[in-house]
Backbone as CSV, one residue per row, in Angstrom:
resi,resn,N_x,N_y,N_z,CA_x,CA_y,CA_z,C_x,C_y,C_z
1,MET,-171.545,113.411,-244.436,-170.753,112.672,-244.888,-169.092,113.533,-244.659
2,PRO,-168.291,113.076,-244.587,-166.937,113.581,-244.328,-166.377,113.947,-245.512
3,ASP,-165.854,115.023,-245.307,-165.264,115.392,-247.238,-163.707,114.879,-247.465
4,ILE,-163.478,114.529,-248.478,-162.138,113.475,-249.181,-161.086,114.665,-248.969
5,LEU,-160.626,114.383,-247.798,-159.451,115.904,-247.193,-159.028,114.865,-245.832
6,PHE,-157.518,114.774,-246.299,-157.042,113.873,-245.177,-155.484,114.446,-244.957
7,GLU,-154.629,113.997,-243.930,-153.596,114.871,-243.621,-152.967,112.936,-243.629
8,LYS,-151.390,113.278,-243.794,-150.641,112.434,-243.708,-149.316,112.447,-243.765
9,GLU,-148.484,111.960,-242.739,-147.204,112.631,-242.555,-146.732,114.246,-242.887
10,GLY,-147.670,114.555,-242.160,-147.634,116.558,-242.307,-148.246,117.260,-243.753
11,GLN,-148.289,116.113,-244.495,-149.124,117.254,-245.720,-150.849,116.331,-246.092
12,ARG,-151.054,117.227,-246.753,-152.224,117.330,-247.384,-153.022,116.642,-248.555
13,PHE,-153.876,115.995,-248.879,-154.409,115.509,-250.108,-155.805,116.022,-249.754
14,SER,-156.195,116.595,-251.414,-157.880,117.151,-251.080,-158.562,117.088,-252.514
15,TYR,-159.305,116.505,-252.535,-160.029,116.403,-253.980,-161.496,117.601,-253.792
16,ARG,-161.197,118.048,-255.205,-162.411,119.074,-255.262,-162.516,119.169,-256.407
17,VAL,-163.617,119.897,-256.566,-164.642,120.218,-257.836,-165.022,121.645,-257.887
18,ALA,-164.849,122.388,-259.175,-165.098,123.831,-259.181,-165.625,123.903,-260.366
19,GLY,-166.409,125.070,-260.202,-167.457,125.518,-261.353,-167.217,126.351,-262.308
20,ILE,-166.726,125.751,-263.285,-166.937,127.562,-264.500,-168.469,127.661,-264.918
21,CYS,-168.467,129.581,-264.212,-169.795,129.788,-264.215,-169.780,131.192,-264.957
22,ILE,-170.167,130.912,-266.722,-169.641,132.402,-267.244,-171.351,132.773,-267.627
23,HIS,-171.288,134.391,-267.510,-172.892,134.480,-267.872,-172.781,135.897,-268.622
24,ASN,-173.015,136.581,-269.972,-172.881,137.733,-270.599,-170.984,138.138,-270.529
25,GLY,-170.419,137.169,-270.716,-169.222,137.669,-270.893,-168.391,137.806,-269.446
26,ASN,-168.995,137.268,-268.487,-168.511,137.618,-267.433,-168.180,136.067,-266.976
27,VAL,-167.590,135.671,-265.747,-167.030,134.945,-264.589,-167.100,134.716,-263.765
28,LEU,-167.507,133.949,-262.746,-168.010,133.992,-261.571,-166.666,133.616,-260.654
29,LEU,-166.009,134.715,-259.937,-165.015,134.134,-259.173,-164.847,134.265,-258.030
30,GLN,-164.415,133.853,-257.103,-164.360,133.924,-255.535,-163.189,134.344,-254.811
31,LYS,-163.046,135.213,-253.907,-161.998,135.549,-252.880,-162.286,135.798,-251.779
32,PRO,-161.223,134.922,-251.498,-161.263,135.529,-249.601,-160.745,136.887,-249.584
33,ALA,-161.204,137.196,-248.356,-160.592,138.624,-247.574,-159.259,138.592,-247.885
34,ASN,-158.598,137.678,-246.931,-157.430,137.699,-246.579,-156.291,136.525,-247.862
35,ASP,-157.018,137.052,-249.205,-156.315,136.482,-250.244,-156.020,137.669,-251.359
36,GLU,-154.998,137.582,-252.062,-155.152,139.020,-253.738,-155.458,138.048,-254.671
37,GLY,-155.703,136.274,-254.605,-155.950,135.800,-255.827,-157.492,135.319,-255.734
38,TYR,-157.689,135.016,-257.312,-159.016,134.836,-257.255,-159.213,133.001,-257.481
39,ALA,-160.207,132.582,-257.472,-160.700,131.048,-257.509,-162.012,131.209,-257.784
40,PHE,-162.367,129.930,-258.919,-163.687,129.306,-259.211,-163.936,128.526,-258.253
41,PRO,-165.325,129.127,-257.623,-166.052,128.343,-256.720,-166.512,127.117,-256.571
42,GLY,-166.418,126.477,-255.765,-166.364,125.299,-255.379,-166.350,124.606,-254.307
43,GLY,-165.518,123.229,-253.759,-165.567,123.094,-252.812,-165.313,121.120,-252.617
44,GLN,-164.698,121.348,-251.471,-163.950,119.293,-251.175,-165.368,118.392,-251.475
45,VAL,-165.175,117.678,-252.300,-166.241,116.557,-252.609,-166.300,115.267,-251.480
46,ALA,-167.724,115.330,-250.716,-167.790,114.366,-249.619,-167.868,113.153,-250.123
47,PHE,-167.509,112.043,-249.331,-167.917,110.808,-249.424,-169.083,110.448,-249.937
48,GLY,-169.172,109.928,-250.874,-170.618,109.365,-251.528,-171.062,110.462,-251.996
49,GLU,-170.757,111.445,-252.601,-171.486,112.486,-253.728,-170.554,112.194,-254.857
50,THR,-171.394,112.590,-255.650,-170.668,112.784,-256.979,-170.587,114.118,-257.358
51,HIS,-169.781,114.427,-258.292,-169.188,115.542,-258.592,-170.414,116.701,-258.998
52,ALA,-171.562,116.349,-259.224,-172.709,117.306,-259.278,-173.141,117.426,-258.091
53,GLN,-173.364,116.548,-257.193,-173.926,116.765,-255.926,-173.099,117.513,-255.137
54,THR,-172.086,117.896,-255.534,-171.031,118.488,-254.834,-171.013,119.876,-255.064
55,LEU,-170.592,119.992,-256.620,-171.230,121.432,-256.818,-172.521,122.504,-256.669
56,GLU,-173.167,121.166,-256.824,-174.894,121.697,-255.813,-174.599,122.151,-254.954
57,ARG,-174.552,121.208,-253.858,-174.692,122.085,-252.573,-173.520,122.872,-252.030
58,GLU,-172.442,122.893,-252.689,-171.695,124.227,-252.921,-172.262,125.559,-253.184
59,PHE,-172.806,125.593,-254.142,-173.280,126.847,-254.669,-174.193,126.827,-253.884
60,GLN,-175.228,125.978,-253.542,-176.080,126.461,-252.294,-175.927,127.174,-251.175
61,GLU,-174.853,126.334,-250.547,-174.419,126.654,-249.327,-173.450,128.394,-249.445
62,GLU,-172.799,128.641,-250.523,-172.026,129.457,-250.922,-172.966,130.835,-251.413
63,ILE,-173.737,130.411,-252.122,-174.460,131.463,-253.233,-175.474,131.584,-252.611
64,GLY,-176.513,130.540,-251.852,-177.625,130.227,-251.819,-177.987,129.972,-253.877
65,ALA,-177.295,129.679,-254.441,-178.077,129.380,-256.303,-178.136,127.774,-255.882
66,GLU,-179.342,127.719,-257.383,-179.066,126.398,-257.352,-178.844,126.678,-258.874
67,ILE,-177.926,125.713,-259.623,-177.301,125.233,-260.432,-177.568,123.967,-261.017
68,SER,-177.570,123.826,-262.544,-177.078,123.037,-263.526,-175.652,122.588,-263.684
69,VAL,-175.333,121.256,-263.826,-173.768,121.034,-263.821,-173.772,121.078,-265.448
70,GLY,-172.515,121.476,-266.061,-172.624,120.723,-267.577,-171.109,120.268,-267.780
71,PRO,-170.757,120.024,-268.425,-169.492,118.777,-268.809,-168.112,119.178,-267.918
72,LEU,-167.476,118.129,-267.735,-166.053,118.270,-267.512,-165.623,118.980,-268.228
73,ARG,-164.248,120.237,-267.533,-163.621,120.846,-268.955,-161.975,120.534,-268.384
74,TRP,-162.323,120.571,-266.957,-160.597,120.997,-266.715,-160.182,119.973,-265.674
75,VAL,-158.845,118.675,-266.258,-158.567,118.378,-264.751,-157.232,118.772,-264.475
76,ALA,-157.330,119.058,-263.236,-156.258,119.653,-262.835,-155.256,118.700,-261.303
77,GLU,-153.991,118.815,-261.548,-153.171,118.281,-260.353,-152.798,119.621,-259.754
78,ILE,-152.873,120.072,-258.578,-152.542,121.334,-258.029,-151.618,121.193,-256.860
79,PHE,-150.581,121.516,-256.581,-149.718,121.613,-255.435,-149.589,123.104,-255.091
80,PHE,-149.705,123.114,-253.846,-149.908,124.459,-253.299,-149.796,124.729,-251.435
81,PRO,-148.986,125.261,-250.927,-149.255,125.256,-249.016,-150.532,125.488,-249.237
82,TRP,-150.931,124.877,-247.696,-152.121,125.134,-247.284,-152.398,125.127,-245.832
83,ALA,-152.197,126.285,-245.248,-152.139,126.226,-243.753,-150.894,125.831,-243.161
84,GLY,-149.620,126.200,-243.460,-148.365,125.626,-243.336,-147.849,124.388,-243.579
85,LYS,-149.037,123.771,-244.029,-148.838,121.893,-244.996,-148.803,122.655,-246.497
86,ARG,-148.149,121.128,-247.202,-147.698,121.022,-248.184,-148.850,120.306,-248.754
87,CYS,-149.864,120.495,-249.728,-151.140,120.433,-250.310,-150.906,119.878,-251.502
88,GLN,-151.723,118.886,-251.563,-151.682,117.931,-253.383,-153.056,118.283,-253.509
89,GLN,-153.680,118.455,-254.762,-155.021,118.472,-255.008,-155.393,117.979,-255.993
90,ILE,-156.280,117.106,-256.278,-157.353,116.907,-257.777,-158.664,117.815,-257.671
91,CYS,-158.141,118.565,-258.751,-158.970,119.272,-258.733,-160.370,119.135,-259.928
92,LEU,-161.345,118.862,-260.023,-161.881,118.566,-261.688,-162.911,120.011,-262.131
93,TYR,-162.709,120.470,-263.165,-164.161,121.616,-263.347,-164.831,120.925,-264.388
94,TYR,-166.087,121.731,-264.061,-167.385,121.775,-264.275,-167.977,123.262,-264.846
95,THR,-168.732,123.126,-266.649,-169.319,124.700,-266.120,-170.309,124.305,-265.729
96,VAL,-171.115,125.118,-264.926,-172.082,125.264,-264.412,-172.641,126.170,-264.946
97,HIS,-174.190,126.115,-264.589,-175.390,127.502,-264.802,-176.044,127.728,-263.848
98,ILE,-175.966,128.961,-263.541,-176.978,129.573,-262.493,-178.657,129.091,-263.005
99,GLN,-179.214,128.520,-262.082,-180.893,128.689,-262.614,-182.085,129.362,-261.725
100,SER,-181.104,129.877,-260.664,-181.929,130.713,-259.555,-182.149,132.007,-260.127
101,PRO,-183.167,132.514,-260.454,-183.520,133.872,-260.962,-183.142,134.945,-259.648
102,HIS,-182.998,134.687,-258.575,-182.708,135.840,-257.209,-180.944,135.795,-257.430
103,THR,-180.482,134.988,-257.558,-179.121,135.198,-257.313,-178.202,135.734,-258.113
104,PRO,-177.612,136.824,-258.000,-176.826,138.240,-258.618,-176.030,137.370,-259.989
105,THR,-175.777,138.141,-261.058,-175.697,137.968,-261.908,-174.446,138.461,-262.451
106,ASP,-174.618,139.777,-261.719,-173.153,140.930,-262.009,-172.872,141.184,-260.756
107,GLY,-171.686,142.150,-260.626,-171.114,143.041,-259.281,-170.863,141.821,-258.383
108,THR,-170.522,142.454,-257.444,-169.788,141.480,-256.545,-170.596,141.669,-255.314
109,PHE,-170.602,140.585,-254.496,-171.154,139.847,-253.183,-170.863,139.374,-252.410
110,TYR,-171.087,139.260,-250.843,-170.275,138.419,-250.214,-171.060,137.345,-249.252
111,THR,-170.316,136.483,-248.657,-170.998,135.534,-247.716,-170.062,135.151,-247.304
112,ARG,-170.210,134.150,-246.168,-169.143,133.732,-245.091,-169.070,132.225,-245.330
113,GLU,-167.402,131.707,-244.909,-167.432,130.348,-244.959,-166.820,129.964,-243.644
114,GLU,-167.131,128.466,-243.237,-166.197,128.266,-242.468,-165.053,127.090,-242.966
115,GLN,-164.187,127.227,-242.927,-162.406,126.348,-243.528,-162.522,125.231,-242.520
116,ALA,-161.899,124.291,-243.535,-161.382,123.268,-242.103,-160.261,124.335,-241.004
117,GLY,-160.853,123.412,-239.666,-160.059,123.717,-238.760,-160.762,124.874,-238.223
118,GLY,-162.221,124.966,-238.371,-163.282,126.130,-237.671,-163.282,127.318,-238.160
119,ARG,-161.942,127.534,-238.996,-162.035,129.124,-238.943,-162.812,129.919,-239.844
120,ASP,-163.465,131.081,-240.071,-164.618,131.121,-240.056,-164.143,132.729,-240.992
121,PHE,-164.746,132.843,-242.345,-163.804,134.168,-242.922,-164.952,134.782,-243.972
122,GLN,-164.363,136.027,-243.973,-165.828,136.294,-245.535,-164.828,135.932,-246.919
123,ILE,-165.839,135.902,-247.728,-165.879,135.739,-248.896,-166.306,136.156,-249.996
124,ALA,-165.697,136.647,-251.097,-166.383,137.715,-252.046,-166.557,136.819,-253.514
125,PHE,-167.796,137.235,-253.773,-167.727,136.246,-255.181,-167.723,137.752,-256.184
126,HIS,-167.351,137.453,-256.975,-167.134,138.783,-258.425,-167.324,138.283,-259.841
127,TRP,-168.264,139.120,-260.224,-168.522,138.719,-261.681,-167.491,139.782,-262.888
128,ILE,-166.664,138.816,-263.371,-165.779,139.182,-263.540,-165.979,139.268,-265.256
129,PRO,-165.289,140.450,-266.127,-164.861,140.341,-267.412,-164.207,139.230,-268.355
130,ILE,-164.395,138.248,-268.460,-163.453,137.342,-269.088,-161.773,138.330,-269.872
131,ALA,-162.148,138.887,-270.632,-160.802,140.237,-271.023,-160.265,140.449,-270.010
132,ARG,-160.675,141.118,-269.021,-159.751,141.300,-267.470,-159.338,140.483,-266.672
133,LEU,-159.377,139.093,-266.767,-158.896,138.723,-266.195,-157.305,138.411,-266.319
134,SER,-156.809,138.529,-267.061,-155.248,138.626,-267.544,-154.246,139.330,-266.791
135,GLN,-155.790,140.696,-265.724,-154.840,141.565,-265.464,-154.998,141.039,-263.789
136,LEU,-155.757,139.959,-263.409,-155.792,139.927,-261.998,-154.771,138.697,-261.567
137,THR,-154.593,138.419,-260.618,-154.181,136.779,-259.738,-155.349,136.168,-259.979
138,VAL,-155.249,134.823,-260.812,-156.506,133.661,-260.771,-155.606,132.609,-260.385
139,TYR,-156.122,131.369,-259.090,-155.947,130.525,-259.124,-156.227,129.772,-259.954
140,PRO,-156.376,128.508,-260.409,-154.408,128.402,-260.680,-154.703,129.092,-262.012
141,ALA,-153.429,129.687,-262.063,-153.290,130.709,-263.355,-152.810,129.991,-264.478
142,ASP,-152.689,128.816,-264.948,-153.160,128.317,-266.135,-154.603,128.044,-266.444
143,ALA,-155.753,128.514,-265.847,-157.396,128.537,-265.997,-157.212,129.791,-266.947
144,VAL,-156.406,130.866,-266.376,-156.875,132.127,-267.894,-156.738,131.322,-269.245
145,PRO,-155.970,131.285,-269.769,-155.904,130.854,-271.146,-156.766,129.702,-271.278
146,LEU,-156.608,129.060,-270.700,-157.415,127.594,-270.998,-158.953,127.976,-271.237
147,LEU,-159.222,129.307,-270.376,-161.180,129.653,-270.969,-161.046,129.966,-272.165
148,HIS,-159.897,130.054,-272.728,-159.917,130.552,-274.341,-160.531,129.549,-274.999
149,LYS,-160.182,128.452,-274.340,-160.360,127.013,-275.146,-161.355,126.415,-274.553
150,LEU,-162.306,126.776,-273.468,-163.309,125.982,-272.700,-163.847,124.823,-273.803
151,ASN,-164.045,125.425,-275.059,-165.197,124.111,-275.855,-164.303,123.059,-276.676
152,ASP,-162.658,123.235,-276.351,-161.772,122.349,-277.057,-161.615,120.772,-276.576
153,GLY,-162.544,120.224,-275.652,-162.718,119.110,-275.033,-161.868,119.084,-273.320
154,VAL,-161.814,118.242,-273.022,-161.237,118.331,-271.724,-159.338,118.232,-271.653
155,GLN,-159.219,119.554,-271.128,-157.710,119.762,-271.039,-156.923,119.269,-269.137
156,HIS,-156.145,119.362,-269.881,-155.218,118.620,-267.973,-154.346,119.075,-267.734
157,PHE,-154.161,120.279,-266.792,-152.990,120.834,-266.521,-152.586,120.167,-265.009
158,VAL,-151.280,120.494,-265.026,-150.475,120.722,-263.253,-150.289,122.082,-263.146
159,TYR,-150.591,122.473,-262.100,-149.819,123.562,-261.091,-149.570,123.458,-259.882
160,ARG,-148.071,124.276,-260.019,-147.494,124.302,-258.823,-147.025,125.754,-258.375
161,GLU,-147.340,125.571,-256.912,-147.081,127.143,-256.035,-146.357,126.674,-255.068
162,GLU,-144.954,126.265,-254.871,-144.240,125.590,-253.954,-143.366,126.744,-253.544
């Protein structure tokens, strides 16, 4: 199934879900080799997929992990440049729990990913202590303070990087 990702008049729209995965006080973040910022793992929703199916597929493809998907925590409207175009993204963030005993739950590990347009790049996954996140560039920036309110119900935010 194709991703819910389209262009119109030189602009992009992206429909994405991401997983907030916390284990032993560390949060799992991804960082492409060509970027200074960290992001929550996830991916584009494909037509016909539920959010849980997307997260299960993405975690399996990217790190070989089986997960269970918990409740919706954040609803984000994100505006950012992407490959020379303006992008508007709706991203829904869910808590996730790794079920696979063989998946690393600390340190850093690497995978490769193909992005829209066929570009292949290395991506690093890092287990980072939550207390250290304020020292790093984390996308979206509003996510760091929201982690401290994770159990306060669904939070909505708008993030602009234009």
